[in-house]
Each structure stands twice: as structure tokens, then as C-alpha cells.
N, CA, C and O of each residue as an XYZ file, in Angstrom:
536
protein
N       1.308     -1.102     -0.130
C      -0.195     -0.219      0.324
C       0.890      0.907     -0.190
O       1.021      1.390     -1.315
N       1.533      1.129      0.875
C       2.870      2.201      1.119
C       3.435      2.644     -0.432
O       3.416      3.826     -0.778
N       3.976      1.476     -1.392
C       5.048      1.872     -2.188
C       3.794      2.156     -2.946
O       3.860      3.357     -3.207
N       2.871      1.752     -3.352
C       1.732      2.168     -4.672
C       1.504      3.889     -4.179
O       1.615      4.714     -5.085
N       1.208      4.376     -2.839
C       1.069      5.787     -2.637
C       2.732      6.500     -3.013
O       2.925      7.642     -3.429
N       3.783      5.455     -2.727
C       5.222      6.471     -3.323
C       5.391      6.533     -4.920
O       5.921      7.446     -5.553
N       4.875      5.468     -5.375
C       4.960      5.546     -6.437
C       3.923      6.430     -7.078
O       4.642      7.220     -7.689
N       2.400      6.869     -7.372
C       1.841      7.611     -7.247
C       2.307      9.206     -7.252
O       2.322     10.013     -8.181
N       2.749      9.375     -5.604
C       3.435     10.482     -4.896
C       4.508     11.188     -6.649
O       4.387     12.162     -7.392
N       5.565      9.849     -6.558
C       6.489     10.083     -7.524
C       6.136     10.450     -8.795
O       6.472     11.584     -9.137
N       5.521      9.746     -9.603
C       4.852      9.991    -10.710
C       4.032     11.473    -10.630
O       4.032     12.066    -11.708
N       3.471     12.028     -9.738
C       2.833     13.317     -9.662
C       4.070     14.278     -9.901
O       4.335     15.023    -10.845
N       4.496     14.102     -9.144
C       5.581     14.820     -8.561
C       6.848     14.956    -10.576
O       7.448     15.935    -11.017
N       6.716     13.430    -11.216
C       7.497     14.136    -12.002
C       6.603     14.260    -13.272
O       7.282     14.633    -14.228
N       5.328     14.069    -13.569
C       4.589     14.495    -14.434
C       4.212     16.722    -14.383
O       3.905     17.561    -15.230
N       4.468     16.734    -13.021
C       4.747     18.539    -12.408
C       6.144     19.210    -13.023
O       6.386     20.246    -13.642
N       6.733     18.380    -12.663
C       8.262     18.816    -12.944
C       8.578     19.152    -14.675
O       9.353     19.989    -15.138
N       7.527     18.009    -15.535
C       7.918     18.262    -16.395
C       6.814     19.497    -17.406
O       7.161     20.226    -18.335
N       5.417     19.329    -16.753
C       4.658     20.543    -17.320
C       5.742     21.922    -17.026
O       6.273     22.439    -18.009
N       6.012     22.436    -15.721
C       6.516     23.253    -15.098
C       8.070     23.418    -16.083
O       8.632     24.510    -15.996
N       8.537     22.633    -16.738
C       9.921     22.646    -17.054
C       9.442     23.300    -18.624
O      10.077     24.097    -19.314
N       8.152     22.689    -18.899
C       8.364     23.314    -20.547
C       7.499     24.432    -20.804
O       7.376     24.887    -21.942
N       6.850     24.932    -19.736
C       6.536     26.150    -19.478
C       7.427     27.059    -19.325
O       7.304     28.008    -20.099
N       8.547     27.119    -18.376
C       9.541     27.640    -18.370
C      10.554     27.795    -19.576
O      11.477     28.607    -19.637
N      10.216     26.909    -20.465
C      11.285     26.794    -22.072
C      10.406     27.631    -22.861
O      10.866     28.479    -23.626
N       8.939     27.402    -22.689
C       8.497     28.426    -23.549
C       8.312     29.870    -23.771
O       8.264     30.539    -24.803
N       8.211     30.203    -22.383
C       8.042     31.612    -21.879
C       9.694     32.110    -22.005
O       9.873     33.304    -22.244
N      10.814     31.283    -21.859
C      12.317     31.687    -22.063
C      11.966     32.179    -23.486
O      11.797     33.376    -23.717
N      11.856     31.177    -24.476
C      12.029     31.164    -25.808
C      11.283     32.699    -26.340
O      11.697     33.319    -27.320
N      10.128     33.141    -25.489
C       9.190     34.298    -25.988
C      10.054     35.547    -25.555
O      10.298     36.516    -26.274
N      10.369     35.402    -24.577
C      11.145     36.203    -23.696
C      12.562     36.649    -25.025
O      12.730     37.724    -25.601
N      13.243     35.553    -25.129
C      14.560     35.783    -26.082
C      14.165     36.390    -27.158
O      14.560     37.486    -27.556
N      13.171     35.511    -27.782
C      12.845     35.893    -29.372
C      12.462     37.505    -29.004
O      12.842     38.436    -29.714
N      11.774     37.656    -27.968
C      10.861     39.404    -27.613
C      12.410     40.599    -27.739
O      12.594     41.702    -28.253
N      13.117     39.793    -27.094
C      14.404     40.846    -26.794
C      15.189     41.024    -28.046
O      15.373     42.110    -28.595
N      15.670     39.787    -28.488
C      16.255     39.839    -29.889
C      15.224     40.199    -30.696
O      15.972     40.344    -31.663
N      14.228     40.452    -31.111
C      13.298     41.296    -32.371
C      13.552     42.899    -32.060
O      13.645     43.731    -32.962
N      13.664     43.253    -30.481
C      13.679     44.741    -30.447
C      15.217     45.123    -30.530
O      15.598     46.222    -30.931
N      15.896     44.305    -30.194
C      17.407     44.748    -30.579
C      17.374     44.928    -32.508
O      17.494     45.904    -33.249
N      17.188     43.707    -32.708
C      17.057     44.274    -34.392
C      16.354     45.352    -34.938
O      16.899     45.960    -35.860
N      15.295     45.693    -34.566
C      14.220     46.723    -34.255
C      15.092     48.189    -34.663
O      14.961     48.886    -35.669
N      16.165     48.395    -33.306
C      16.413     49.641    -33.089
C      17.945     49.877    -34.060
O      18.609     50.913    -34.102
N      18.137     48.989    -34.555
C      19.889     48.559    -35.456
C      18.928     48.484    -36.779
O      19.736     48.358    -37.700
N      17.929     48.494    -37.205
C      17.591     48.405    -38.492
C      17.166     49.598    -39.427
O      16.948     49.493    -40.634
N      17.043     51.323    -38.305
C      16.739     52.168    -39.043
C      16.861     52.772    -39.919
O      16.067     53.307    -40.692
N      18.288     52.705    -39.829
C      19.523     53.273    -40.981
C      19.212     52.391    -42.295
O      18.941     52.948    -43.359
N      19.264     50.963    -42.170
C      18.989     50.411    -43.486
C      17.704     50.636    -43.773
O      17.591     50.562    -44.997
N      16.615     50.887    -43.237
C      15.213     50.953    -43.850
C      15.538     52.338    -44.428
O      15.448     52.439    -45.651
N      15.884     53.362    -43.759
C      15.769     54.406    -44.394
C      16.729     54.814    -45.575
O      16.257     55.576    -46.418
N      18.273     54.302    -45.749
C      18.398     54.311    -46.836
C      18.594     53.530    -47.968
O      19.432     53.724    -48.848
N      17.496     52.335    -47.872
C      17.564     51.421    -48.748
C      18.633     50.300    -48.721
O      18.971     49.779    -49.784
N      19.174     49.912    -47.554
C      20.598     49.437    -47.727
C      20.225     47.761    -47.166
O      20.094     47.469    -45.977
N      20.139     47.100    -47.946
C      19.851     45.498    -47.921
C      21.267     45.243    -47.691
O      21.058     45.763    -46.595
N      22.074     45.050    -47.671
C      23.208     44.707    -47.476
C      23.712     44.414    -45.994
O      24.005     43.356    -45.436
N      23.707     45.803    -45.538
C      23.698     46.143    -44.231
C      22.396     45.504    -43.241
O      22.772     44.958    -42.204
N      20.945     45.540    -43.495
C      20.149     45.084    -43.029
C      20.486     43.476    -42.718
O      20.541     42.990    -41.588
N      20.678     42.837    -43.839
C      21.103     41.283    -43.788
C      22.243     41.082    -42.970
O      22.059     40.227    -42.104
N      23.200     41.532    -42.977
C      24.617     41.480    -42.068
C      24.065     42.121    -40.480
O      24.647     41.792    -39.446
N      23.047     42.928    -40.480
C      22.969     42.498    -38.846
C      21.793     41.465    -38.874
O      21.734     41.290    -37.657
N      20.810     40.651    -39.383
C      20.381     39.718    -39.212
C      21.390     38.614    -38.964
O      21.250     37.851    -38.007
N      22.677     38.491    -40.041
C      23.237     36.958    -39.792
C      24.198     37.218    -37.925
O      25.132     36.531    -37.511
N      23.732     38.038    -37.421
C      24.169     38.053    -35.604
C      23.148     36.820    -35.222
O      23.400     36.261    -34.155
N      22.221     36.419    -35.844
C      20.900     35.595    -35.249
C      21.699     34.148    -35.254
O      21.454     33.259    -34.439
N      22.762     34.043    -36.372
C      23.603     32.757    -35.948
C      23.767     31.985    -34.693
O      23.901     30.779    -34.485
N      23.720     33.034    -33.908
C      24.274     32.232    -32.417
C      23.173     32.010    -31.775
O      23.234     31.530    -30.643
N      21.909     32.324    -32.386
C      20.655     32.171    -31.816
C      20.161     30.475    -32.482
O      19.621     30.260    -33.566
N      20.533     29.528    -31.499
C      19.938     28.459    -32.120
C      18.372     28.302    -32.863
O      18.062     27.982    -34.011
N      17.700     28.607    -31.890
C      16.712     28.526    -31.666
C      15.398     29.192    -32.906
O      14.266     28.838    -33.234
N      16.484     30.481    -33.350
C      15.452     31.300    -34.547
C      15.672     30.565    -36.036
O      16.670     30.677    -36.747
N      14.304     29.676    -36.350
C      14.361     29.268    -37.937
C      14.576     30.389    -38.810
O      15.332     30.121    -39.744
N      14.131     31.580    -38.783
C      14.099     32.939    -39.706
C      13.865     33.350    -39.104
O      13.292     33.093    -38.045
N      14.525     34.856    -39.927
C      14.010     36.562    -39.611
C      13.793     37.476    -40.838
O      14.380     37.480    -41.920
N      12.812     38.230    -40.386
C      12.998     38.650    -41.657
C      12.213     40.167    -40.824
O      11.514     40.305    -39.820
N      12.992     41.476    -42.260
C      13.059     42.602    -41.982
C      12.068     43.088    -43.210
O      12.510     42.959    -44.352
N      10.468     43.758    -42.989
C       9.569     43.652    -43.895
C       9.795     45.603    -43.797
O      10.178     46.213    -42.799
N       9.449     46.162    -45.038
C       9.290     47.628    -45.129
C       8.170     48.027    -45.021
O       7.409     47.084    -45.237
N       7.366     49.386    -44.687
C       6.178     49.395    -44.343
C       5.258     48.733    -45.520
O       4.091     48.977    -45.212
N       5.296     48.106    -46.556
C       4.667     47.826    -47.422
C       3.981     46.328    -47.506
O       3.025     45.865    -48.129
N       5.230     45.643    -46.293
C       4.970     44.452    -45.727
C       5.671     43.595    -47.035
O       5.110     42.595    -47.483
N       6.722     44.011    -47.488
C       7.742     43.026    -48.343
C       8.685     42.870    -47.896
O       9.399     43.741    -47.400
N       8.907     41.695    -47.971
C      10.325     41.372    -47.125
C      11.562     42.071    -48.285
O      11.822     42.086    -49.488
N      12.171     42.714    -46.696
C      13.130     43.681    -47.020
C      14.378     42.955    -47.225
O      14.954     43.131    -48.299
N      14.927     42.103    -46.293
C      15.992     41.316    -45.746
C      15.687     40.463    -45.048
O      14.741     40.652    -44.284
N      16.317     39.321    -45.055
C      16.245     38.071    -44.319
C      17.589     37.251    -43.988
O      18.749     37.337    -44.393
N      16.830     36.306    -42.950
C      17.928     35.206    -42.413
C      17.292     34.018    -42.107
O      16.220     33.988    -41.503
N      18.116     32.657    -42.633
C      17.688     31.812    -42.424
C      18.636     30.717    -41.858
O      19.778     30.572    -42.294
N      18.082     29.914    -40.815
C      19.367     29.053    -40.244
C      20.127     27.958    -40.909
O      19.392     27.443    -41.752
N      21.180     27.449    -40.877
C      21.864     27.014    -41.924
C      20.563     25.850    -42.071
O      19.703     26.033    -42.932
N      20.528     25.087    -41.487
C      19.755     23.555    -41.335
C      18.162     24.281    -42.068
O      17.209     23.515    -41.929
N      17.884     25.403    -42.675
C      16.510     25.558    -42.642
C      16.360     25.541    -44.461
O      16.980     26.493    -44.934
N      15.735     24.742    -45.440
C      15.867     24.486    -47.001
C      15.115     25.737    -46.885
O      14.212     25.948    -46.075
N      15.590     26.585    -47.809
C      15.428     28.133    -48.138
C      13.934     27.650    -49.182
O      13.047     28.477    -48.971
N      13.615     26.890    -49.896
C      12.688     27.037    -50.719
C      11.483     25.873    -49.872
O      10.376     25.734    -50.393
N      11.784     25.199    -48.737
C      10.951     24.475    -48.205
C      10.115     24.802    -46.846
O       9.350     24.155    -46.130
N      10.809     26.557    -46.843
C      10.327     27.519    -45.571
C       9.982     28.776    -46.025
O      10.808     29.665    -46.234
N       8.648     28.895    -46.204
C       8.263     30.515    -46.542
C       7.189     30.812    -45.744
O       6.038     30.378    -45.787
N       7.760     31.688    -44.934
C       7.213     32.580    -43.778
C       6.245     33.380    -44.527
O       6.451     33.742    -45.685
N       5.066     33.685    -43.785
C       3.808     34.619    -44.318
C       4.364     36.231    -43.534
O       4.719     36.466    -42.379
N       4.260     36.975    -44.542
C       4.593     38.764    -43.525
C       3.544     38.777    -42.130
O       2.389     38.456    -41.852
N       4.803     39.394    -41.432
C       3.967     39.253    -40.025
C       2.872     40.015    -39.975
O       2.452     40.849    -40.777
N       2.190     39.411    -38.306
C       0.551     40.121    -38.358
C       0.978     41.379    -37.627
O       2.092     41.903    -37.645
N      -0.146     41.781    -36.962
C       0.120     43.282    -36.319
C       0.219     42.704    -34.681
O       0.621     43.505    -33.837
N      -0.173     41.234    -34.231
C      -0.132     41.152    -33.256
C       1.755     40.310    -32.773
O       2.548     39.570    -33.355
N       1.693     41.008    -31.424
C       3.482     40.819    -31.075
C       3.882     39.628    -30.852
O       5.075     39.501    -30.574
N       3.099     38.521    -30.900
C       3.416     37.114    -31.042
C       2.477     35.922    -31.005
O       1.700     35.619    -30.100
N       2.704     35.269    -32.222
C       1.564     34.235    -32.328
C       2.516     33.028    -32.687
O       3.744     32.980    -32.619
N       1.205     31.633    -33.270
C       2.267     30.532    -33.894
C       1.447     30.512    -34.992
O       0.306     30.931    -35.183
N       2.445     29.806    -35.841
C       2.150     29.415    -36.930
C       2.659     28.024    -37.252
O       3.693     27.666    -36.687
N       2.164     27.344    -37.945
C       3.340     25.852    -38.279
C       4.055     25.269    -37.090
O       4.933     24.417    -37.226
N       3.580     25.845    -35.652
C       4.552     25.087    -35.020
C       5.784     26.242    -34.451
O       6.519     26.138    -33.469
N       5.704     27.205    -35.331
C       6.807     28.226    -35.080
C       6.357     28.849    -33.968
O       5.143     28.680    -33.856
N       7.063     29.830    -32.655
C       6.910     31.005    -32.446
C       7.054     32.320    -33.409
O       8.172     32.638    -33.815
N       5.808     33.133    -33.791
C       6.323     34.653    -34.977
C       6.539     35.223    -33.917
O       5.450     35.218    -33.344
N       7.433     35.830    -33.145
C       7.398     37.553    -32.936
C       7.686     38.446    -33.957
O       8.297     38.327    -35.019
N       7.088     39.414    -33.381
C       6.887     40.992    -34.511
C       7.128     42.339    -33.730
O       6.553     42.800    -32.744
N       8.045     42.760    -34.405
C       8.305     44.052    -33.483
C       8.095     44.961    -34.277
O       8.483     44.388    -35.295
N       7.648     46.357    -34.751
C       7.449     47.345    -35.573
C       8.976     47.969    -35.171
O       9.634     47.839    -34.139
N       9.272     48.739    -36.490
C      10.469     49.769    -36.548
C       9.717     50.867    -36.984
O       8.966     51.007    -37.950
N      10.154     51.813    -35.851
C       9.383     53.515    -35.959
C      10.741     54.514    -35.739
O      11.737     54.602    -35.020
N      10.078     55.195    -36.858
C      11.572     56.279    -37.109
C      10.488     57.642    -37.548
O       9.830     57.846    -38.568
N      10.629     58.317    -36.459
C      10.394     59.842    -36.328
C       8.676     59.464    -36.370
O       7.870     59.712    -37.267
N       8.423     58.656    -34.821
C       6.772     58.436    -34.807
C       6.153     57.870    -35.954
O       4.929     57.894    -35.826
N       6.619     57.256    -37.275
C       5.906     56.430    -38.020
C       6.355     55.039    -38.319
O       7.532     54.801    -38.049
N       5.720     54.188    -38.766
C       5.914     52.728    -39.105
C       6.625     52.882    -40.443
O       6.141     53.237    -41.517
N       8.478     52.372    -40.009
C       9.002     52.199    -41.382
C       9.597     50.545    -41.798
O      10.339     50.089    -42.668
N       8.853     50.013    -40.707
C       8.665     48.428    -41.147
C       8.597     47.251    -40.112
O       8.235     47.663    -39.010
N       8.811     46.071    -40.148
C       8.803     45.460    -39.119
C       9.563     44.502    -39.271
O       9.995     44.259    -40.398
N      10.008     43.514    -37.891
C      10.865     42.915    -37.734
C      10.344     41.534    -37.230
O       9.807     41.441    -36.126
N      10.523     40.387    -38.115
C       9.388     39.345    -37.462
C      10.464     37.986    -37.331
O      11.216     37.671    -38.253
N      10.399     37.291    -36.096
C      11.613     36.192    -35.839
C      10.572     35.036    -35.577
O       9.482     35.078    -35.006
N      11.381     33.778    -36.291
C      10.500     32.416    -36.032
C      11.060     31.909    -35.286
O      12.063     31.430    -35.815
N      11.008     31.655    -34.046
C      11.383     30.750    -33.516
C      11.126     29.329    -33.041
O      10.006     29.077    -32.596
N      11.859     28.571    -33.080
C      11.506     27.098    -32.261
C      11.031     26.871    -30.851
O      11.603     27.578    -30.021
N       9.975     25.920    -30.323
C      10.188     26.347    -28.987
C      10.290     24.567    -28.760
O      10.497     24.098    -27.641
């Protein structure tokens, strides 16, 4: 009787720990991706202002160290893709991201999509979108 109670207790504790760990992992990815999107948004203002795609792509290349980011895109104020980054293991033709919505974050095809506006002189100049795997 005692062994069965102990087993149930350990099972409950294991399940609780697993659920808690998944929650922490998901909120951690959201927090990190949001921070990255804000940093990129502040750094690409000149790139968008001067139509410098090379500079914007160089800024996105810094995401190579963030292995949870599968795709990052900078979109102009018309919603057109201005610059992009694909993680090395993503085949470009097999992953075609949709332009970001006005939501700050959403789920799309199993990815967490974090969007951050690029504001220049109180006007929308573009949007940064990061597609993260959880």
C-alpha cells in the first residue's frame, strides 16, 4: 500500500516537473525572441531609411548564434520582405514565412512568431519578425 502511494507521488511529481519545465522553456523562448526582435528593430532603422539591404542582412546574420531562430525577416512599411535570415539547416524553398501580423507574437505552423515594429520619427518604417522553435 505504501509503495503504491509512493509510486503515485513520484509519478505526480515527475509530471508536474515536466509541465513546469515546458512552461519555463516556452516563456524563455518568447522572452529571448522578443528581446532579439527589439534589438534588431532599433538597429535596422538606418538600413530601412537608406534602402541598404546589405547592412540589414548583416544585422540579421548576428542571429547565427541563436539556434532557436529558424527565420528572421525585416519587412518594409508595405509588408514586402526587405532582408532575411535562414538558419543553416533550413532549406530556403521549403520554408516560406508569411508577412507578420500586427500581433506582437503568434503561433504559425509550430513556430512562435515574434513581431516588432520599426518606428522612425513616430512613423512605421517596417517590421521585424522572428520565427522561433520551441
